[in-house]
C-alpha positions as CSV (number, residue, x, y, z in Angstrom):
1,M,79.8,-3.8,50.1
2,R,78.2,-7.1,50.0
3,G,80.0,-10.3,48.4
4,P,79.1,-13.5,47.9
5,V,78.3,-15.9,51.1
6,A,81.1,-18.0,49.7
7,P,84.1,-18.4,47.7
8,P,83.0,-20.3,44.5
9,Q,85.6,-23.2,46.0
10,V,83.8,-23.6,48.4
11,P,81.1,-26.7,48.4
12,L,78.6,-23.9,49.8
13,A,78.9,-22.1,46.8
14,V,77.8,-25.4,44.5
15,S,74.1,-25.5,43.7
16,R,71.9,-29.0,44.6
17,S,71.9,-29.4,40.4
18,D,75.5,-28.8,40.2
19,A,76.1,-31.4,42.8
20,F,73.5,-33.8,41.0
21,V,75.2,-33.8,38.0
22,D,79.0,-34.1,39.6
23,L,77.3,-37.2,41.1
24,V,76.4,-38.6,37.9
25,H,79.6,-37.7,36.3
26,E,81.6,-39.3,38.7
27,S,79.9,-42.4,38.8
28,A,79.8,-42.6,35.0
29,T,83.5,-42.0,35.1
30,R,84.0,-45.0,37.4
31,L,82.1,-47.0,35.1
32,E,83.7,-45.9,32.1
33,R,87.1,-47.0,33.5
34,R,86.0,-50.9,33.9
35,W,83.3,-50.7,30.5
36,P,85.6,-48.9,27.6
37,Q,82.3,-49.4,25.3
38,L,80.7,-46.5,27.2
39,A,83.0,-43.8,26.3
40,G,80.7,-43.1,23.3
41,V,77.2,-43.1,25.8
42,E,76.1,-39.6,26.8
43,F,75.2,-39.2,30.3
44,A,72.4,-36.8,31.0
45,V,70.5,-35.0,34.2
46,L,66.6,-34.1,33.9
47,D,64.5,-32.9,37.0
48,V,61.7,-35.0,36.3
49,P,60.3,-37.4,33.8
50,G,58.5,-36.3,30.9
51,G,58.2,-33.4,29.1
52,G,59.0,-35.1,25.9
53,N,61.5,-37.2,26.5
54,G,59.2,-40.3,26.8
55,P,56.3,-41.0,28.8
56,A,55.8,-39.8,32.6
57,G,55.7,-42.3,35.4
58,W,52.0,-42.0,36.0
59,E,51.8,-43.3,32.2
60,D,53.4,-46.3,33.3
61,D,52.8,-48.8,36.2
62,G,52.6,-45.8,38.3
63,A,56.1,-45.7,39.4
64,V,58.4,-42.5,39.3
65,P,61.2,-43.6,37.2
66,L,64.7,-42.9,38.8
67,G,66.7,-42.8,34.9
68,R,66.3,-44.1,31.7
69,L,67.9,-45.6,28.8
70,V,67.8,-43.7,25.3
71,T,69.4,-45.8,22.5
72,G,70.8,-44.4,19.7
73,G,68.6,-43.6,17.0
74,G,71.2,-42.2,14.7
75,G,72.6,-40.6,17.7
76,P,74.8,-41.8,20.6
77,D,73.0,-43.8,23.5
78,R,71.9,-41.7,26.4
79,I,71.3,-42.6,30.0
80,V,69.8,-40.0,31.9
81,V,69.1,-39.8,35.7
82,Y,66.0,-37.9,36.8
83,R,67.4,-35.7,39.5
84,R,64.0,-34.9,41.7
85,P,62.6,-38.5,42.0
86,V,66.4,-39.4,43.3
87,E,66.3,-36.2,45.4
88,I,63.2,-36.9,47.2
89,R,64.0,-40.6,48.2
90,T,67.5,-39.7,49.5
91,K,68.5,-37.9,53.0
92,N,72.0,-36.8,52.3
93,R,75.0,-36.7,49.6
94,D,75.8,-40.3,50.5
95,E,72.5,-41.8,50.2
96,R,72.1,-39.6,47.2
97,A,75.4,-40.8,45.9
98,L,74.5,-44.4,46.4
99,L,71.2,-44.3,44.4
100,V,72.5,-42.2,41.4
101,H,75.3,-44.9,41.0
102,E,72.4,-47.8,41.5
103,V,70.2,-46.1,38.5
104,I,73.3,-45.6,36.5
105,V,74.4,-49.1,36.8
106,E,70.8,-50.5,36.1
107,Q,70.4,-48.2,32.8
108,V,74.3,-49.5,31.9
109,A,73.2,-53.0,32.6
110,E,70.1,-52.7,30.1
111,L,72.2,-51.0,27.3
112,L,74.9,-54.0,27.9
113,G,72.4,-56.7,28.0
114,V,74.0,-58.1,31.2
115,A,72.9,-58.5,34.9
116,P,73.6,-55.3,36.7
117,E,75.7,-57.3,39.0
118,S,78.5,-57.6,36.2
119,V,78.7,-54.1,35.5
120,D,79.4,-53.5,39.1
121,P,80.0,-56.4,41.7
122,H,79.0,-54.1,44.6
123,Y,75.7,-53.1,43.1
124,G,72.4,-53.6,45.5
125,Q,74.8,-54.3,48.6
126,D,75.0,-51.3,50.2
């Protein structure tokens, strides 16, 4: 009989995409404690930019975006983090967590109309 390589509670059993979603959730939760007005904001993860949710990176200035703010339009505001571009720019989980947090801080700052340093005083220091 064969079973799973690792039990579900062991980190080995967590997929890369699930681990990435956890990073986004941790960062969003941390910011929501400081900024209660973010409670109504949805945080989402997409693999890559484009695909009907706005212009792809090559349609803009040639840079591939790491995240995007999608404002209401009748529904809740949404902050999207693009998993593959972030993963490509990082070497390990710690770097990925820092970059995910910076992307979210930048998008929250745009949403609130403040500087990223106001959203998180540690922005850009790591």
